[in-house]
One Martini backbone bead per residue (centre of mass of N, CA, C, O) as a GRO file, in nm:
protein
   88
    1MET     BB    1  -4.591  -4.710   0.118
    2ALA     BB    2  -4.808  -4.951   0.191
    3ARG     BB    3  -4.810  -5.268   0.316
    4ILE     BB    4  -4.957  -5.567   0.222
    5VAL     BB    5  -5.099  -5.814   0.428
    6PRO     BB    6  -5.175  -6.117   0.447
    7VAL     BB    7  -5.393  -6.286   0.639
    8ALA     BB    8  -5.219  -6.536   0.699
    9ASP     BB    9  -4.984  -6.376   0.821
   10THR     BB   10  -5.149  -6.245   1.045
   11VAL     BB   11  -5.243  -6.504   1.182
   12ASN     BB   12  -4.962  -6.618   1.237
   13TYR     BB   13  -4.875  -6.380   1.413
   14LEU     BB   14  -5.092  -6.415   1.628
   15VAL     BB   15  -4.998  -6.689   1.722
   16PHE     BB   16  -4.713  -6.606   1.797
   17LYS     BB   17  -4.791  -6.391   2.008
   18CYS     BB   18  -4.955  -6.572   2.200
   19THR     BB   19  -4.729  -6.778   2.255
   20ALA     BB   20  -4.521  -6.582   2.371
   21VAL     BB   21  -4.691  -6.485   2.611
   22ALA     BB   22  -4.740  -6.768   2.735
   23ARG     BB   23  -4.428  -6.840   2.772
   24ASN     BB   24  -4.418  -6.586   2.987
   25GLY     BB   25  -4.688  -6.681   3.184
   26ALA     BB   26  -4.953  -6.642   3.051
   27ASP     BB   27  -5.276  -6.658   3.058
   28PHE     BB   28  -5.559  -6.655   2.884
   29PRO     BB   29  -5.686  -6.388   2.994
   30THR     BB   30  -5.434  -6.220   2.929
   31VAL     BB   31  -5.422  -6.271   2.624
   32TRP     BB   32  -5.698  -6.166   2.562
   33ASP     BB   33  -5.655  -5.872   2.669
   34ALA     BB   34  -5.367  -5.807   2.520
   35VAL     BB   35  -5.434  -5.936   2.212
   36LEU     BB   36  -5.741  -6.016   2.119
   37LYS     BB   37  -5.902  -5.802   2.229
   38GLY     BB   38  -5.985  -5.597   1.956
   39HIS     BB   39  -5.891  -5.739   1.723
   40ALA     BB   40  -5.939  -5.728   1.380
   41LEU     BB   41  -5.968  -6.059   1.347
   42VAL     BB   42  -6.173  -6.064   1.575
   43VAL     BB   43  -6.519  -6.147   1.625
   44GLY     BB   44  -6.521  -6.287   1.920
   45PRO     BB   45  -6.557  -6.469   2.174
   46PRO     BB   46  -6.481  -6.724   2.348
   47ILE     BB   47  -6.518  -7.084   2.295
   48GLN     BB   48  -6.605  -7.372   2.439
   49THR     BB   49  -6.449  -7.678   2.363
   50PHE     BB   50  -6.368  -8.001   2.209
   51ASP     BB   51  -6.173  -8.242   2.147
   52ASP     BB   52  -6.127  -8.572   2.052
   53GLU     BB   53  -6.055  -8.624   2.380
   54GLU     BB   54  -6.239  -8.423   2.556
   55ARG     BB   55  -6.081  -8.159   2.568
   56PRO     BB   56  -6.055  -7.852   2.662
   57GLN     BB   57  -6.119  -7.549   2.469
   58PHE     BB   58  -6.048  -7.256   2.277
   59GLU     BB   59  -6.242  -7.052   2.049
   60ILE     BB   60  -6.165  -6.807   1.789
   61ARG     BB   61  -6.306  -6.608   1.575
   62LEU     BB   62  -6.241  -6.515   1.240
   63ILE     BB   63  -6.283  -6.321   0.953
   64ASN     BB   64  -6.181  -6.581   0.757
   65GLY     BB   65  -6.311  -6.854   0.921
   66GLN     BB   66  -6.124  -6.907   1.123
   67ARG     BB   67  -5.950  -7.054   1.411
   68LEU     BB   68  -5.849  -6.985   1.730
   69VAL     BB   69  -5.663  -7.212   1.932
   70TYR     BB   70  -5.676  -7.317   2.280
   71ASN     BB   71  -5.454  -7.526   2.466
   72SER     BB   72  -5.428  -7.588   2.803
   73GLU     BB   73  -5.240  -7.835   2.825
   74SER     BB   74  -5.007  -7.696   2.624
   75ASN     BB   75  -5.019  -7.382   2.589
   76GLU     BB   76  -5.147  -7.350   2.288
   77TYR     BB   77  -5.157  -7.213   1.957
   78PHE     BB   78  -5.394  -7.241   1.677
   79VAL     BB   79  -5.513  -7.314   1.349
   80SER     BB   80  -5.848  -7.343   1.222
   81GLN     BB   81  -6.094  -7.388   0.983
   82ALA     BB   82  -6.289  -7.547   1.190
   83PRO     BB   83  -6.493  -7.670   1.394
   84ARG     BB   84  -6.503  -7.980   1.560
   85ARG     BB   85  -6.714  -7.884   1.773
   86ARG     BB   86  -6.972  -7.826   1.951
   87PRO     BB   87  -7.078  -7.609   2.158
   88PHE     BB   88  -7.198  -7.579   2.510
   0.00000   0.00000   0.00000
């Protein structure tokens, strides 16, 4: 019998997987191609936005309404409930 995994656990695992690949030296385009592009949770391509300090970041929309955010300055991925700023 198949085990059903809650979407939150799946999103958290996706963040974990992206972070692990990035910590092994992969840049964002590599993580996009290897992990995110074509993933069942990902709705569309990355959109460049800016955080509160006007630093660029990428947001990837997920099927549950959350956003996977990549911060290039810290080389980290995290989940956000909604976009902070309008994309340009």
